[in-house]
C-alpha positions, -999 to +999 in steps of 0.1 A: -100+124+099-084+102+125-107+071+128-118+057+162-135+024+167-154+018+199-168-015+211-195-020+237-216-050+246-251-035+242-272-020+214-259+016+223-294+031+222-295+040+259-258+040+267-254+077+274-217+075+284-207+058+251-228+082+230-215+113+249-179+102+244-184+095+207-201+128+201-174+148+219-147+131+199-166+136+166-171+173+174-133+176+177-128+162+142-125+124+148-144+099+127-161+076+153-176+042+147-194+026+176-197-012+174-225-027+194-252-054+193-280-059+168-316-068+178-340-078+151-369-054+147-355-030+173-323-016+160-309-009+125-276-026+115-260+008+107-272+041+121-258+076+118-267+092+152-247+125+149-223+141+125-192+119+125-207+092+146-219+059+131-232+029+150-225-005+135-244-034+151-233-070+150-246-105+158-283-114+160-309-116+187-346-117+183-367-088+194-389-090+224-421-095+203-407-127+187-388-143+215-394-160+249-383-142+281-345-145+284-332-170+309-305-161+334-272-179+325-273-201+356-307-214+345-296-226+310-290-262+302-258-274+285-272-270+250-285-235+256-251-225+271-233-239+240-256-220+217-252-188+237-214-191+237-213-199+200-234-168+193-212-146+213-180-159+197-196-153+163-204-117+173-169-110+185-154-124+153-177-101+133-165-071+153-129-082+149-133-084+111-148-049+110-118-036+130-094-052+105-113-036+076-115-001+092-079+000+105-087+026+131-061+047+147-076+040+181-097+011+194-117+021+225-130-008+245-159-002+269-158-027+298-140-060+302-164-082+282-150-066+250-114-060+261-098-092+248-112-087+213-103-050+213-068-058+224-063-085+197-076-061+170-053-033+183-023-057+181-031-068+145-040-033+133-012-016+152-038+007+167-038+025+201-059+007+227-080+026+252-098+007+280-129+024+295-139+006+327-174+016+335-174-007+365-151-027+387-162-059+370-141-082+391-161-070+421-195-067+405-228-081+418-235-102+387-200-114+381-193-132+414-187-166+398-162-153+373-146-125+393-112-141+393-112-147+356-122-110+350-094-098+373-069-120+355-080-106+321-078-070+333-044-076+351-030-090+318-044-064+294-049-031+312-011-025+314-010-030+276-035-002+269-023+032+258-045+047+284-074+039+307-106+056+318-130+050+346-159+066+364-149+076+399-117+085+419-121+054+441-122+031+410-091+049+395-072+042+428-083+006+428-071-001+392-038+017+398-031-003+429-045-037+418-029-037+383+001-014+387-010+010+361-009+048+359-040+065+374-070+063+350-087+094+337-119+099+356-150+108+336-181+106+357-213+094+342-228+129+340-255+137+314-254+166+291-268+198+305-303+201+293-330+226+304-362+208+311-391+227+326-411+213+354-440+193+339-466+167+347-453+139+324-455+111+350-488+123+364-503+123+329-488+090+318-500+072+350-532+092+355-523+101+391-552+118+409-536+130+442-511+158+446-488+135+465-450+141+459-436+117+433-405+097+443-386+084+413-361+056+409-348+053+373-324+028+359-317-009+361-338-030+385-311-054+396-301-071+429-282-051+455-298-018+446-322-016+476-353-018+454-372-043+475-366-021+505-379+009+485-412-009+477-416-018+514-410+018+524-441+028+505-461+011+532-446+036+557-451+067+536-488+067+526-489+102+512-464+097+483-462+080+449-433+057+441-424+054+404-398+030+389-386+039+354-366+012+336-364-026+337-341-054+348-340-089+363-360-078+394-388-061+375-413-089+378-405-096+414-409-059+423-443-059+407-454-090+425-441-076+458-461-044+452-493-063+446-487-085+477-484-055+499-515-039+484-495-009+471-507-010+435-524+024+438-492+042+448-463+022+434-460+022+396-436+009+369-428+027+336-408+007+310-374+020+299-378+053+279-354+068+254-325+090+265-342+119+248-374+114+267-359+105+301-352+141+313-389+150+310-399+121+332-372+129+357-381+166+359-418+157+365-409+140+398-403+156+432-376+135+448-349+113+432-338+082+451-307+060+450-309+033+477-280+012+464-266-013+489-230-020+499-230-056+485-198-055+464-168-034+457-184-021+425-214-007+445-191+007+472-171+028+447-200+040+425-215+074+422-242+062+397-256+077+366-290+085+382-275+107+409-263+131+382-295+128+362-315+138+393-292+168+397-296+179+361-334+177+365-332+198+397-344+171+421-336+168+458-321+134+464-321+106+489-291+084+485-270+057+502-241+069+523-213+054+502-179+072+496-183+086+461-221+092+463-217+109+497-189+131+484-212+146+457-242+150+479-224+166+508-203+190+487-234+204+469-259+199+498-282+180+475-303+159+499-303+133+526-278+104+529-290+071+545-272+040+558-271+015+529-293-015+535-312+001+564-350+001+556-359+022+586-333+049+578-346+050+542-382+053+554-374+081+578-355+101+551-384+097+526-410+108+552-388+138+561-386+151+525-422+142+517-435+162+547-412+192+544-418+212+512-394+239+523-365+215+527-373+201+492-372+236+478-338+242+494-323+210+480-339+217+446-322+251+444-289+236+453-293+210+426-301+236+400-269+254+409-248+222+410-260+212+376-239+240+361-208+220+370-220+184+373-226+180+336-209+162+307-198+194+290-174+202+319-156+169+312-153+171+275-119+189+274-104+163+297-114+135+272-100+155+243-067+162+261-065+125+270-068+115+234-043+141+223-018+127+248-024+091+237-020+099+201+012+120+206+029+088+218+046+074+186+050+039+201+019+024+184+013-014+186+038-021+213+021-053+224+018-083+201-004-114+203 
């Protein structure tokens, strides 16, 4: 079977996009190895997750039970930065050696932090290189200090790839114009179509006593996503529960803010749950919310994983009025769009849906219908056709180190 080696800078467990792509390719007869990161006591080194899909994890980091809370990079001293850099170089070298042993036909790099290693391996192995840009990393919230370096790396290496993939039409246009490359294949971050009945998972886990509607935010709790505003909105909507599912750098701050506002009886936090369990939590809510702010180009061009997860779960949505998000919400009439960064607009939208059960029912019905097209399965053939086209090009290993 044709061998594909993917590389992503996480432990793969909760990366639905990478797993979906790997499983789609394996179902078509490819042998897929996904190279990710190892965490002691949390992940196995090697894991067979589906027929034809093997996860191989590299490097070493201590599990949460055995380590201190991680410091942000800007808070590390010189020695800590040196140790961190040495550890990452060691991990990249381990992945590079694995590529050289496997000699894959295709090396599929997920995001810019693995692109240089993937390109070098592709040159040595004379493999096809595919670059899958999940984000516009040069215009990303957390990459402000290294944005120019990221742009330089992508400008040099994206044209050398046999093909590129990204997540929205706006991002495909950006990459084509910025780096003078053919338009990338667009594969939105849609989940697989699963049928999950309405249930009381969140109410049971949290022991909620009132019949208030549940407003769910799931995903990373990071700056620029409007989460502080969302907590503050809970003060203006007294007859609703607000539930955050996931974790991130703002997690502790959001919990402190909740307590300081006296909202501990209506604002709750559930740690990250597995991809298999997440749909049950989502379907047990009443409203899905995505209040991301227009703080960077990456946010401006996103359509977000959670938007599609809400649709698959049949939830009405409240989301920021940004181009790609707005396109999806308006086309399928899924809910209410609000001005990004506007707390009052967000509060008004939440109050409107909380107080109007008929409107929620209308949007819910539209979401159920939209889920039949806004799912991963409707994109699978596009990925397979893309791979077939890349592999039909006989000019393998054009670029050399």
